[in-house]
N, C-alpha and C positions, 0 to 999 in steps of 0.2 A: 506835667504829670498830674492827672486828675484822679478822683476817687468818688465813690458813691456809697450812700448808706441805703440799704434796702433790706427789709421794709422800714419805712419811717414811722415812728410813733411820737406824735406831737407831745403827749403827756410827759415823756422822758425829757424831751428838749425843753419843755416849759419848766420842769423841775430843775434840770441841770442849769438852766438859765438863771434861776434864782440864786444858786450857790455862789457863782462868781460875783454877783452883785453884793451878796452878804460879805464875802471875803474882802472885796474892795472897800466896802463901808467900814469893815473892821479895821483895815489898814489906815483909813482916813481918821477914824475915831482914836486909834492908838496914837497917831501923830498929834492929834489935838490934845490927848492926854499928856504926852511927853512935852508938848509946847505950852502947857498950861502956865498961866502967870499968877494964878490964885487958887486957893483950896476949892472955891466954888466952881471954877472952870474945870478943875481936875475931877470933881465929883460928877459934873455934868457929862464929861467925856467918858468917865468910868461907867455911868449908867447906860450910855450908848453902846459901849463895848459889850456889856452884859446882855443887852437886848438883842443885838445882832448875833451873838453867840447862841442864844436861845432859838432865834429864827433859823439859823443854819442847822442846828440839831434837829429841828422839826422837819426841815426839807430833806436832810440826809436820811431820816427815818422813813419819810414818804417814798423816797427813791428805793430803799430796801424793800418796802412793802410791795411796790409796783413790780419789782424784779421777781418777787415770789409769786405774784399773781399772773404775770404775763408769760406766755410761751414765746412770743415774738418780740424782739427788742431791736432798736435801730442799729446798734452794733454790739459786739460781744458783751454779755452781761457782766463778766468779770472786769472789763474795762470801765463800764459804767460804775460798778461798785467801787473800784479803785479810785476813780476820780472823786466820787462822792465822799469817800472816807478821807482821802487826802485833803480835800477842800475843807471839810468840817474841822479837821485838826488845827487848821490855821487860826480861826477865831477862838477855838478852844484854848490854844496855847497863849494867844494874845491876852485873853481874859485872865489866865493864870498869872501872867507877867504883871498886869495892872493890879491884881489882887495882892501879889507879893510886895510890890512897891508900896502900895497903900498900907498893908499890914505892918510893914517894918518902918513906915514913915521915912522912906528913902528920899533923899534929895534928887530932884531932876534938874536942878539949876546948873549943874556942870555941863550939861549938853551931851554927855557921852552916849546916852541912849538914842539921841536924835539921829546919829549916823545910821544905825540899823533900822530905825523907824522909817527914814526916808528911803532906804533901800527896799524895805518891805513894800512900801507904797508903789515904788517903781515896778516891782515884781507883780503886784496885784493888777496893775494896769496892763502889763504884758500878758499875764495869764488870762485876763478877760478877753483880750484880743484873740488869743489862741483858741479859747473855747468857743467864742462867737464865730470864728472862722470855721471850726469843725462843724458846728451845728447849722451854719448857713451854707455849707458846702461851697465855699469860695475857692476851693482848690488847695493843693498842698503847699504852694509857695508861701501864702500868708501864715500857715501853720508853722512851717519850717523856720521862717524868719522869727516868729515868736519863740520857738524852741531855742534857737541860737541866742536870742537876747536873754532868755531866762538862764541859760547856761553861763553866759558872761556875767550876769548879775550874781549868780551863785558863787562864782569864783571871786568876784569882788567882795562878796559877803565874807568869805574865808579870810581875805586880806584885812578887811575892816575889823573882824573879830580879833585876829592876831595882834593888830596894832593897838586895839583897846586893852587887851590883856597885858601887853608889854607896858603900856602907859600906866595901867592900874597898879602893877607891882613895883613901879618906880615911884608911885605916889606916897604921901605920908599918911594915908588913911589907916585906921586901925584894922586889925586882922578880920574882925567881924564884918566890917563894911566891905573889905576886899572880897571876902567869900560871897557875900550877898550879891555884889555887883557882877562878879565873875559868873555866878549862877544865872543871872539875868541875861548876860551876854550869850551864854550857852543856850538858854531857852529861845532867845531870838534867832540864834543861828539855826535852831531846829525849824523855825518858821521859814527861814530862807531856804532850807533844804527841801521843805515840803513843796514849794513852788517848782523846784527842779524836778521833783518826782512827778508832779502833774505834767510837766513838759515831756517827761519820758513816756508817760502813758499816751499823751497826745501824738507823739512821734510813732509809737507802736500802732495806734489806730490808723494813721495815714499809711504806714507801710502795709498793713493788712488789707486796706481797701484801695490801694493804688493799682 
């Protein structure tokens, strides 16, 4: 089963190609932040997270501007807008997570955040493959494989979060720390869900153009 995008506007593909790169970098830098062994390493990773969030915000705004200016788009403008909006939310939430951890001087030594950080990195890789397949017109098979993988990772994310919550409430941490860490788990779960949402839009595009 194949599909085609007509007409093709390179400017949209160029802009959409930047966002997956930003999101993937954000996931990498967040993993570096969580794996930091010193305050200096943490601050370096935090700065990278903030920079890539700013980059993704600019790209998302440029896409919105082009949608307003252009009569013809490579595929439905609402799909382009949805992808841009969903992708931008990922580095935005990641930055909020790093800010909150830093603000409250939360310990990352326990390794509990690393489970979701690794999952998010896997999702970012699969999402990049999905969008590259869409834009390069490799056919629906590559897209559908990425969609299935992202759905599997999202389900795994639900399981990981539930396990973390159970472990958290069985711990001897004080109530303030429990609430703070639970909130971080929930914020990271939102990141996991945004990748699933991108996969849904990708599937919708394939079905429209098949």
